[in-house]
Residue, then its C-alpha position, 0 to 999 in steps of 0.5 A: m168843562t160843565h160836563l166835567r164839573r157836573l161829574v165831579m159834583l155828582c161824584a162828591a155827592a155820592v161819596m158824601v151819601t155813602a159816607c154818612p150813617s143811615q137815620t136808623q144808625t144815627l137814632a140808635s147812636k144818639q138814644g143813649a144820650a137822649m135818655e141820659a139828658a131826659l133822665q137828669r132833667g127828670r130826676f131833678e124836676l121830680n126830685c127823685p134820684s131813683a127815677t128811671a127812663t124809657v124812650l117812647s118814640s124817635d124820629f130823624i128831623q131833616p133840616a128845613i133848608q137843604g142845598p149844594w151850598v146851604g144846609g141846615l141842622q139834622r136832629a134826632e128827636y126822642t120822646v122819653g118818659v121818666e118815672g119814679c117816686n110815684q110820679r111820671t112825666t115826658f120829655v121831648v129830647l132833641c140831639q144835634v147830629g154831628t155833636d154830643t149835644c142833647f137838650a130835654a124839653n118838657p112839652q108842657d112848658q110852652y102851655r103853662p101860664r106865665 
């Protein structure tokens, strides 16, 4: 019975792996939402409605915990530059895989004195 269970588990894992999009496909599919999140925040912070965005880098972040019964969140991470009105800034944008959620964070926020 354990051999049958192991075979079923391996087949299920193979189906899940082949059914999932590749990391490159995921990064490409989330890039537009990431740029839009950074652009909205950048236009507000720079007070510049004509600002434009450029993706500077992207990376696929694996969950810290993975296992057959436990899984963390997969995220696509982008560094996006926003410029306009003689100003520019960068944002780190995190998009959760499997949702339409993206969050643009200004990397300098964590270093500002409070």
